[in-house]
C-alpha positions as CSV (number, residue, x, y, z in Angstrom):
1,M,-27.5,55.0,-2.1
2,K,-25.4,52.8,-4.2
3,R,-27.0,49.5,-5.4
4,K,-25.2,46.4,-4.4
5,D,-23.9,44.3,-7.4
6,P,-25.4,40.9,-7.2
7,Q,-22.1,39.5,-8.7
8,Q,-20.3,40.4,-5.5
9,S,-22.1,37.6,-3.6
10,V,-20.8,34.9,-6.0
11,P,-17.3,34.6,-4.6
12,I,-18.9,34.1,-1.1
13,L,-21.1,31.3,-2.5
14,Q,-18.2,29.8,-4.4
15,N,-16.1,29.8,-1.2
16,F,-18.9,28.1,0.7
17,Q,-19.2,25.4,-2.1
18,V,-15.4,24.8,-1.9
19,F,-15.7,24.5,1.9
20,L,-18.5,21.9,1.6
21,R,-16.3,19.8,-0.9
22,S,-13.3,19.9,1.4
23,D,-12.3,17.2,3.8
24,Y,-12.5,19.3,6.9
25,A,-16.1,20.6,6.4
26,N,-17.5,17.4,8.0
27,G,-15.1,17.8,10.9
28,T,-16.3,21.3,11.4
29,L,-19.9,20.3,11.4
30,L,-19.3,17.5,13.9
31,L,-17.6,20.1,16.2
32,L,-20.5,22.6,15.9
33,A,-23.0,19.8,16.5
34,T,-21.2,18.7,19.6
35,L,-21.1,22.3,21.0
36,V,-24.8,22.7,20.3
37,A,-25.5,19.4,22.1
38,I,-23.6,20.4,25.2
39,S,-25.3,23.9,25.2
40,M,-28.7,22.4,24.9
41,A,-28.0,19.8,27.6
42,N,-27.0,22.5,30.0
43,G,-29.2,25.5,29.0
44,P,-32.8,26.5,29.3
45,L,-33.7,23.9,26.6
46,S,-32.2,21.0,28.6
47,E,-35.6,19.5,29.6
48,A,-36.9,19.6,26.0
49,Y,-33.6,18.2,24.6
50,H,-33.7,15.1,26.9
51,S,-37.4,14.7,26.5
52,L,-37.1,14.6,22.7
53,L,-34.3,12.1,22.8
54,E,-36.3,9.8,25.2
55,Y,-39.5,9.9,23.0
56,N,-40.5,6.5,21.9
57,P,-41.7,6.2,18.3
58,T,-42.9,2.8,17.0
59,L,-42.3,1.2,13.7
60,R,-44.9,-1.4,12.6
61,V,-44.3,-3.7,9.5
62,G,-47.0,-6.4,9.5
63,P,-46.6,-8.5,12.7
64,L,-43.3,-6.8,13.4
65,E,-43.4,-4.0,16.0
66,I,-40.1,-2.1,16.9
67,T,-40.2,0.5,19.7
68,E,-37.1,2.6,20.5
69,T,-36.2,6.0,21.9
70,A,-35.4,8.7,19.4
71,R,-31.7,8.4,20.3
72,E,-31.7,4.7,19.7
73,W,-33.5,5.1,16.3
74,I,-30.6,7.5,15.4
75,N,-28.0,5.0,16.7
76,K,-29.5,1.9,15.2
77,T,-30.8,3.2,11.9
78,L,-28.7,6.2,10.8
79,M,-25.4,4.7,12.2
80,A,-26.2,1.5,10.2
81,V,-26.0,3.7,7.1
82,F,-22.8,5.1,8.4
83,F,-21.3,1.6,8.9
84,L,-22.7,0.7,5.4
85,T,-20.4,3.4,4.0
86,V,-17.5,2.2,6.2
87,G,-18.1,-1.3,4.7
88,L,-18.1,0.0,1.2
89,E,-14.7,1.7,1.8
90,I,-13.4,-1.5,3.5
91,K,-14.4,-3.6,0.4
92,R,-13.0,-1.1,-2.0
93,E,-9.6,-1.1,-0.1
94,L,-9.7,-4.9,0.0
95,V,-10.3,-5.2,-3.8
96,Q,-8.5,-2.3,-5.3
97,G,-6.7,-0.3,-2.6
98,S,-4.2,-0.4,0.2
99,L,-5.5,-3.7,1.7
100,S,-5.3,-5.6,-1.6
101,S,-1.8,-7.0,-0.9
102,V,0.0,-8.0,2.3
103,R,2.9,-5.7,1.5
104,K,0.7,-2.6,1.2
105,A,-1.4,-3.4,4.3
106,A,1.3,-4.5,6.7
107,L,2.2,-1.1,8.2
108,P,-1.3,0.4,8.8
109,V,-2.6,-3.0,9.9
110,A,0.2,-3.3,12.4
111,G,-0.5,0.4,13.6
112,A,-4.2,-0.3,13.9
113,I,-3.7,-3.4,16.0
114,G,-1.2,-1.6,18.3
115,G,-3.5,1.3,18.4
116,M,-6.4,-0.8,19.6
117,L,-4.5,-3.1,22.1
118,V,-2.6,-0.5,24.1
119,P,-5.6,1.9,24.8
120,A,-7.7,-1.1,25.8
121,L,-5.0,-2.3,28.2
122,I,-4.6,1.1,29.8
123,F,-8.4,1.4,30.3
124,V,-8.5,-2.1,31.9
125,L,-5.6,-1.4,34.3
126,I,-7.3,1.8,35.5
127,N,-10.8,0.3,35.8
128,W,-9.8,-3.1,37.2
129,N,-12.5,-4.3,39.6
130,Q,-14.7,-1.3,38.7
131,P,-18.2,-1.4,37.1
132,G,-16.9,0.7,34.2
133,I,-14.5,-2.0,33.0
134,V,-17.1,-3.1,30.4
135,G,-16.2,0.0,28.5
136,W,-12.7,-1.3,27.7
137,A,-13.3,-1.0,24.0
138,I,-14.2,2.7,24.0
139,P,-10.6,4.1,23.6
140,M,-9.8,1.6,20.8
141,A,-11.6,3.6,18.2
142,T,-10.5,6.3,15.7
143,D,-12.9,8.7,14.2
144,P,-11.9,8.6,10.5
145,A,-13.9,11.8,9.5
146,F,-12.4,14.0,12.1
147,A,-8.8,12.6,11.8
148,I,-8.8,13.0,8.0
149,A,-10.3,16.5,8.4
150,V,-7.4,17.6,10.6
151,L,-4.9,16.0,8.3
152,S,-6.4,17.7,5.2
153,I,-5.7,21.2,6.8
154,L,-2.0,20.3,6.3
155,R,-2.3,18.8,2.9
156,N,0.7,21.0,1.5
157,R,2.9,20.0,4.4
158,I,2.5,16.2,4.5
159,P,3.6,13.4,2.2
160,T,0.9,11.7,0.2
161,G,1.7,8.3,1.8
162,L,0.9,9.6,5.3
163,R,-2.8,10.2,4.3
164,A,-3.0,6.8,2.7
165,F,-1.5,5.3,6.0
166,L,-4.0,7.1,8.2
167,V,-7.0,6.3,6.0
168,T,-6.1,2.6,5.9
169,L,-5.4,2.6,9.6
170,A,-8.9,4.1,10.2
171,V,-10.5,1.4,8.0
172,V,-8.8,-1.4,9.9
173,D,-9.8,0.3,13.1
174,D,-13.4,0.2,11.9
175,I,-13.1,-3.5,11.2
176,G,-11.9,-4.0,14.7
177,A,-14.9,-1.8,16.0
178,T,-17.4,-3.9,14.0
179,I,-16.0,-7.2,15.4
180,V,-16.1,-5.7,19.0
181,I,-19.7,-4.6,18.5
182,A,-20.8,-8.0,17.2
183,L,-19.0,-10.1,19.8
184,V,-18.8,-7.9,23.0
185,Y,-21.9,-5.7,23.0
186,P,-24.8,-7.8,21.9
187,D,-28.1,-7.2,23.6
188,G,-29.1,-10.8,24.2
189,F,-29.0,-13.0,21.1
190,L,-32.4,-14.3,19.8
191,P,-31.9,-17.3,17.5
192,F,-34.8,-17.0,15.1
193,P,-34.0,-13.5,13.8
194,I,-30.3,-14.5,13.5
195,L,-31.4,-17.3,11.2
196,V,-33.5,-14.9,9.2
197,G,-30.5,-12.6,8.9
198,L,-28.4,-15.5,7.8
199,A,-30.9,-16.4,5.1
200,V,-30.8,-12.8,3.8
201,V,-27.0,-12.9,3.7
202,I,-27.1,-16.1,1.6
203,L,-29.5,-14.4,-0.8
204,L,-27.2,-11.3,-1.0
205,L,-24.2,-13.6,-1.8
206,L,-26.2,-15.4,-4.5
207,I,-27.2,-12.2,-6.3
208,N,-23.6,-11.1,-6.1
209,K,-22.5,-14.4,-7.6
210,A,-25.1,-14.0,-10.4
211,G,-23.3,-10.7,-11.2
212,V,-26.3,-8.4,-10.5
213,Q,-25.1,-4.8,-11.0
214,S,-28.4,-3.1,-10.0
215,L,-28.3,-1.6,-6.5
216,L,-32.1,-2.1,-5.8
217,P,-32.0,-5.9,-5.0
218,Y,-29.1,-5.3,-2.5
219,L,-30.8,-2.4,-0.8
220,F,-34.2,-4.1,-0.7
221,L,-32.6,-7.2,1.0
222,G,-30.6,-4.8,3.2
223,I,-33.8,-3.5,4.7
224,F,-34.8,-7.0,5.8
225,L,-31.2,-7.7,7.1
226,W,-31.5,-4.5,9.3
227,M,-34.9,-5.6,10.6
228,A,-33.5,-9.1,11.4
229,F,-30.5,-7.6,13.2
230,I,-32.5,-5.1,15.2
231,E,-34.6,-8.0,16.6
232,S,-31.7,-10.4,17.0
233,G,-29.7,-8.4,19.6
234,I,-26.7,-8.0,17.2
235,H,-26.2,-4.3,16.6
236,T,-27.5,-3.0,13.3
237,S,-24.1,-1.4,12.4
238,V,-22.8,-5.0,11.8
239,A,-25.6,-5.4,9.3
240,G,-24.5,-2.3,7.4
241,V,-20.9,-3.7,7.0
242,I,-22.2,-7.2,6.0
243,L,-24.5,-5.7,3.4
244,A,-21.5,-3.6,2.0
245,L,-19.3,-6.6,1.7
246,T,-21.9,-8.3,-0.6
247,I,-22.1,-5.4,-3.1
248,P,-19.8,-5.8,-6.1
249,V,-16.9,-3.2,-6.5
250,N,-16.1,-3.9,-10.2
251,S,-18.4,-2.8,-12.9
252,A,-19.6,-5.0,-15.7
253,Y,-19.7,-1.9,-18.0
254,K,-16.6,0.0,-19.1
255,D,-18.4,3.4,-19.1
256,R,-19.9,3.0,-15.6
257,A,-18.7,2.9,-12.1
258,G,-19.2,-0.3,-10.0
259,P,-22.3,-0.7,-7.7
260,A,-20.2,-0.2,-4.5
261,T,-18.7,3.0,-5.9
262,R,-22.0,4.4,-6.9
263,L,-23.6,3.7,-3.6
264,E,-20.6,5.1,-1.6
265,N,-20.6,8.3,-3.7
266,G,-24.3,8.7,-3.1
267,L,-24.1,8.1,0.7
268,V,-21.0,10.0,1.6
269,P,-22.6,13.5,1.5
270,W,-25.5,12.3,3.6
271,V,-23.2,10.7,6.1
272,N,-20.8,13.7,6.4
273,Y,-23.4,16.5,6.5
274,F,-26.4,14.9,8.1
275,I,-25.9,11.5,9.8
276,L,-22.7,12.2,11.8
277,P,-23.8,15.7,12.9
278,L,-27.1,14.4,14.0
279,F,-25.5,11.5,15.9
280,A,-23.2,14.0,17.6
281,L,-26.2,16.2,18.5
282,A,-28.1,13.3,20.0
283,N,-25.2,11.7,21.9
284,A,-22.6,14.4,22.8
285,G,-24.8,16.4,25.2
286,I,-23.2,16.1,28.7
287,S,-25.1,17.5,31.7
288,F,-22.9,19.2,34.2
289,R,-25.8,20.1,36.7
290,E,-25.6,17.1,38.9
291,S,-21.9,17.0,39.4
292,S,-19.0,19.2,38.7
293,L,-16.8,18.8,35.6
294,S,-13.7,18.2,37.8
295,A,-15.4,15.5,39.8
296,M,-16.6,13.7,36.7
297,F,-13.1,13.8,35.2
298,R,-11.6,12.2,38.2
299,T,-13.6,9.0,37.7
300,P,-11.9,5.8,36.6
301,V,-13.9,5.7,33.3
302,A,-13.1,9.2,32.3
303,I,-9.4,8.8,33.2
304,G,-9.2,5.5,31.4
305,V,-10.8,6.8,28.2
306,F,-8.7,10.0,28.3
307,L,-5.4,8.3,28.8
308,G,-6.3,5.5,26.5
309,L,-7.0,7.8,23.6
310,L,-4.4,10.5,24.2
311,L,-1.4,8.3,25.3
312,G,-2.4,4.8,24.4
313,K,-3.3,5.4,20.8
314,P,0.0,7.1,19.6
315,M,2.1,4.7,21.8
316,G,0.4,1.7,20.4
317,I,0.4,2.9,16.7
318,V,4.0,4.0,16.7
319,A,5.4,1.1,18.7
320,A,3.6,-1.5,16.4
321,C,4.8,0.3,13.3
322,V,8.4,0.4,14.6
323,A,8.2,-3.3,15.3
324,A,6.8,-4.1,11.9
325,V,9.5,-2.1,10.0
326,Y,12.5,-3.5,12.0
327,L,11.2,-7.0,11.7
328,G,11.1,-6.6,8.0
329,A,7.3,-7.1,7.7
330,A,6.6,-3.6,6.5
331,H,8.3,-0.4,5.2
332,L,7.6,3.3,5.6
333,P,5.7,4.9,2.6
334,A,7.7,7.2,0.3
335,G,8.5,10.5,1.9
336,V,7.1,9.4,5.4
337,R,9.4,9.7,8.4
338,W,9.0,8.6,12.0
339,K,8.2,12.1,13.0
340,H,5.2,12.0,10.7
341,L,4.0,8.8,12.1
342,I,4.1,10.2,15.7
343,G,1.9,13.1,14.5
344,A,-0.5,10.6,12.7
345,G,-0.5,8.6,15.9
346,F,-2.0,11.5,17.9
347,L,-4.6,11.9,15.1
348,G,-5.5,8.3,15.7
349,G,-6.4,9.4,19.3
350,I,-9.4,11.3,18.0
351,G,-12.1,8.9,19.1
352,F,-15.0,11.2,18.9
353,T,-18.1,9.8,17.2
354,T,-17.0,6.1,17.0
355,S,-15.9,6.2,20.7
356,I,-19.2,7.7,21.8
357,F,-21.0,5.1,19.8
358,L,-19.1,2.3,21.6
359,A,-19.8,4.0,24.9
360,N,-23.5,4.2,24.2
361,L,-23.4,0.4,23.7
362,A,-21.2,-0.3,26.8
363,F,-23.0,1.7,29.4
364,V,-26.7,1.4,30.3
365,E,-26.1,3.9,33.1
366,N,-26.3,7.5,32.0
367,V,-23.8,8.5,34.6
368,L,-21.0,6.2,33.3
369,F,-21.9,7.3,29.8
370,D,-21.4,11.0,30.7
371,H,-18.1,10.2,32.3
372,S,-16.9,8.4,29.2
373,K,-17.9,11.3,27.1
374,I,-15.9,13.7,29.2
375,G,-12.8,11.5,28.6
376,I,-13.7,11.1,24.8
377,L,-14.2,14.8,24.0
378,S,-11.4,16.2,26.0
379,A,-8.8,13.6,24.7
380,S,-10.1,14.0,21.1
381,M,-9.7,17.7,21.1
382,I,-6.2,17.6,22.7
383,A,-5.1,14.8,20.3
384,A,-6.3,16.8,17.3
385,V,-4.3,19.8,18.3
386,L,-1.2,17.9,19.3
387,G,-1.3,15.9,16.0
388,W,-1.8,19.0,14.0
389,V,1.0,20.9,15.7
390,L,3.5,17.9,15.5
391,L,2.8,17.4,11.7
392,K,3.0,21.2,11.1
393,I,6.5,21.6,12.7
394,S,7.9,18.4,11.4
395,T,7.5,19.2,7.7
396,K,8.4,22.5,5.9
397,Q,5.8,24.2,3.8
398,G,5.9,22.9,0.2
399,E,8.4,20.2,0.9
400,H,6.1,17.5,-0.6
401,K,4.5,19.4,-3.4
402,T,6.5,17.6,-6.0
403,S,5.6,14.2,-4.6
404,R,1.9,15.1,-4.9
405,A,2.0,16.1,-8.5
């Protein structure tokens, strides 16, 4: 029997490493986690799956005692880290990137605003005088990880400016989601923890003003900010963004990256390969046992979310961009045509994890939460396919290779 050469396995390992470094690896993991969650919620492990998510672990720190379900610990702790990463990206774009000037930001900001308003309006019209109307913000969201993952598959077919447009649009979308979470979905404000959180923010601003470059003081105070927010009724995701905005972007040393960049680089692999898949595993499980899929899909919440994401998002994004360009407030990036923006508009309709997160905040009732997830998952999958197809047929292979050099 011929002995296998160990060197033959190296290309497989190298291919796997290349895959993990690619933009669409995290999108693939999100999809797999979602399929596993749905399978567990409807298979023989259903009871164990739901029991585990409803388990109530308690955190005690001195006199402070916090008890949450396992799902809420994931949503309030790990998603705070996700929004910390989002906040770091927002600050980088504000200081050095596509949000650093009005001219650069005008088009994606316009698209993001249109892409938030139109889906919300569609949802409200469909759910008017219905209990599910509190979920109006759900179709406003874009999942940046999944949208960029789909876009990256077509990297040789799209102009460079289109990726920058979609990334910036997703960042502005996240700003909108953070504002909505803070103002629309609080869980009953408590004044004393808010004052404690405000004091922590002042300390963070002071050490920023003092030019502190070490990450340890920021992260240490960030833990207290998270604890204050979890007690205050303001969602901890807002604490993550606030912490990020206090961390310096620029470095005081020429041979070293700035604190925000170092932290973002350290967090991104954990967010992509652990936090977001775990969030999907905990929140994407839909039980079809009590009612049929077709019956769930006919509910106002499911229809509003589905149409808001699949139609409202591209309509709002493209219409707002057209208005901004023809009013002279913005211009299309180099190499980008309207046909590309239509495809990117559909990718903006991939709500996925961010929409599920908003749905979890909006609906206390598990039934309405499940109905919203039906709309989110179905619209996101169709939007991903339509966006990919439209971008693929709108640009010839290799057309933009020279512009990417």
